[in-house]
N, C-alpha and C positions, 0 to 999 in steps of 0.2 A: 504494500500500500504506500502511496505517495501523498504527503500532506503539505499544504502551505499554511503558514501560521503568521498572523499579525499579532503584535503585542507580545512577542516571544520573550522579551526582557522584563515583562511585568510580573507581578506576584503570582497570578494564575498561569500566565503563559509559560513561565519557566518550568513550573511543575508539569504542565501539559507536554512540553517538548521532551522533558526527561522521560515521561511515561511512554511517549511515542517511540523514542530511540530505544528504550528498554525492550519494547515489543517488536523491534526490528523494522520499523517504518523508515522510509526515506523522507526526511524532513527538510523543507526549505523555508527559511524565515526571512522576513523583510527587516532590514536594519539600515539605519542611516550611517553607521560606522561599523562595518563588519570587523571581527578580530583578524589579526595578522595570520593566525593559524586556525584551521578548522579543528574543533574540539573532538569531533567524532567522524568516522568515515562516512556515515550516512546522514550527516548534518551539513546543509549547504546554505549559503547566504545569497540574497539578492540585495544589492545596495540601492537605497532610494528612500524617499519620504512618502508616507501614506497620503499626506496632504498635497502632494504634487502629482500632476498628471504626467504620463509618459509611458514608455515601453517597459519600464521596470516592473510595473504591476502586471502587465500581460505575461512577462517572463515568470513572475512569481506563480501565476495560476496555470500556466501551460503544462499539460501532461500530468495534472494532479488529480487524485481521486477525491480529495476533500480539502476544503478551505475552512480553517478554524479562525474566525474573525474575532480576536480577543483584544484588539487595541482599544485603549480607553484612557481618558484623562480625568483624574479624580480631584486635583487640587487647583487647577488654573482655569477658572471659568472663561477667561478671555480667549482660550484656544479650544474649548469644548466643541463649539460649532464646527470648526475646521477639522478636528480629529474625528468626531463621531459622525456628523452628517456629511461633511466634505469628503472625508476618507472613505466612507461607505459608498458614496456616489462615484468616487474615482475607481474603486474596485469593481463596481457594477459596469462601468464603462469599459474597463479592461476585460471583464467577463464577456461583454458583447463582441469583443474583437476575436474571441476564440471561435473555432469552428463549433457548430451547434452540438456535435456529439463527439467525444464526451466532454461535458463541462463538469468541473468539480462540484460535489455536493457542498452547499454553503451551511456551516454551523455557526450561528450568531450567538455570542455571549452577551447577554443583555442584563437586566436587573428588575427585581420586583418593584423597584422605585417607579417603574412605568405606571403602576396603578395609583400612585399618588398617596397622600396622607388622608386620614379620616376627615370627612367633611363636617363633623359635629364635635370636634375636639379630640385630643390625643388619646383619651381613654375610651373612645367609642369602640365597642366590640364589633369586629368584622371578621369574616372568613372569605379571603380573596382567592378565587380560582382563575384558571386561564380564560374563562368565558367573560370575566369582568372587563369592562372597557377601560382603556388607558386614561388616566387623568393625572399626568405628571405635573409636578411643581418643582421649580428650581432648575438651574441651567444644566446640571448633569443629567437629571432624570428626563428633562424635556428633550435634550439633544440625543440621548440614547434611544428614546422612544421614536423620535423622528427617523433615526437610522433603522430601527426595526421596521417602520412603515415602508421605507425604501425597499428593504429586503422582501417584505410581504408582497409589495406591488410587483417587483421583478419576478418573484417566484410564481405568482398567480398569472403573470403574463406568459409563462413558459420559458423564461430565460434560463433558469436553473432550478434544481430542487433545493429545499432549505429546511432547516430546523432552528428554532430559537429557544435558547435556554435562559431562564430568568432566575438566578439564584438570589437568596436573601443576603444578609451581611456575611461576607466570606471572611473566615479567619484562618490563621495558621501561624506557625512559628516564625515565618519570615515576612509577615505582613508589615506594611509601613504605617497603616492607620493604628493609632495608639489608644483608641477609645476602650476597646475590650481589655487591654492590658491595664488601663487606668482603673476599670471596674474591679479586675482581679486584685490589683494592688491595694485598693481600698479594703477589699475583703481580707486580704492577708494582714494588713495593718490594723484591722478591726475598727475601721473608720466608716464602714458602709452602714447605711440605714435605708429602710424602705420608704417609699413615697406613696401616700394615698392608700386606697383600699387594696385588699388582696386580689389576686387574679391577673396581675400583669403578665405579659407574655414576651419572651425574647425570640428573635428571629435570626439565628446564626446557622451557618453551614460551613463545614470544614473544606478547605481547598481540595483535599484529596477526593471528597465526595463530589465536588463540582467537576473535577477532571474525569471521574468515573462516569458522570452523566454525559459529558461531552463525547467521550469515547463510545458510550452506548448508542449515541445518535448515528454513528457511522454504519453499524451493521444491522440495525433493526428497520425493516421496511415500514413499520408502524410510525417511525419518527418523521417520515417525509411529510412536509407541509404542516408540521405541528409546532405549538408553543408549549413549553413545559416550565412550571414553577418548581423550585427546589429549595426547601428550608427544613431545618431540624428544629421546629418550634418546640419551645420548652417553657413551662411556667417559671417566672422569675424566681419564685421562692425555691423551686427545685434546683435551678441552676446555681443559685447562691449557696444553698445548703450543701450540695454535692461538691462545689468548688471549694468551700471552706473545709470540708472533710479532706479533700485531696491536698489542700495546702497546710493541713495540720493545725487549724484554728477553730475556735468555737463559732458555730453559725450565728450571725447577727439576728437580733430580734427587734431592735428599735424601729418604730414606724412613725413617721411624721405626716401630718395632714398635708395634702397637696397645696392647698391655698397658702399655708405658712411657708412652704418651700419656694413657691413662686414669688411670694412677697419678698423673701430673703434674696432671691435671684434678682429681682427688680432693683432693690437698693444696693446690692453688691455689685451690680454691673458697672458702677462708677469706679470700682477698684480694679487695678490691672491684674489680669490672670485670675480673677475670681472664678472658682471651679464650677459654681452652679450657673447654668444657662437654661433658657427655655427648651433648647434642643435636647439637652441631657435629661431634663425632667420629662420631656415627651417620651424618651426611651424608657424611663423608669415606670411610666404609667401605661405604656402601650398595651393594647388588647387586640391587635390585628394578628390574625393567623394566615399562613399561606400553605394550605394543605398540599402535599405532594403526592396525592393519590394517583393522579394521572400518569406521572412518570414511573411510579412504582408498578402500576397495573400494566402499562403498555411496554415499558423498557426494562422492568425488573430492577430499577435503581431506587435505593432507599438511603437517605442521609442518616448514617449511624454514629458518626464520630461526634461526641459531645464536647462542650467547652470544658467541663469538669475533668474529662480524661486527658486533656492537654494543658490544664491550668498551670502545673508546675513548669512544664517546658516553655510555656508562653512567658513566664516571668524569670526564667533563668538568665542570669547576667545583668538584671536590672537592680 
């Protein structure tokens, strides 16, 4: 099997490429600055920028069985449009230049952020499935969803086959986002407290489970033309208690009313680096679930790796 990968240097892309190489795939990645020496005999590089048009993208796709489109920008809103929307459009243009058959199967790495936040407050109870309409909010979620729409339109026009995978918050030992580490650190230092009523839900999924889902989309005919959500939803109380046990500390029990915490966040916002923000409070009272029944039923994929099982490794060296 021959795969093309965008975003190969990213958190998820690196793990995906390692798995592909281990399985004996021929892997070609897009890179602005390829290394001087190829790291593996079956790993190849095409030099070029996803945000630029040119023959480099056609070269990336030519004679490939699968394209894993994993490129994404998490931290710079000013370039999200160019990377997510422009980059996807450039790849589709390159796909059009290929002969009609065979064109690579397009596997799009998206996000459950496409469905947007609750419309009636962060604590609104929701169960979001693949049939729910996108309602993205924010530059990352909006541009990723627009990229999905480009892929959907191209696939439905017959340009290529496709599958879209929408994971929840992806975590792992090499992640750059520090929010989960901050949560685990608070638990370990016994500074954590609950916000609001019981019943909050966490939406994490380990990078290895995400890569397993991406790989499952290659060989399963049922995956053609489908969108799949992937999350290992867990009650916040369970995640905290199990993580505390893994970290060797007593589980926290303090619970503070939501209105009091939000009031503290409002007044504390004038202080530099004040830890309480509305966004963090929203996470603590979240009651949205993303059932992964469809991908388990159709592809046999289930997110099994818990935060607690990796809690110590996540905090090693910090």
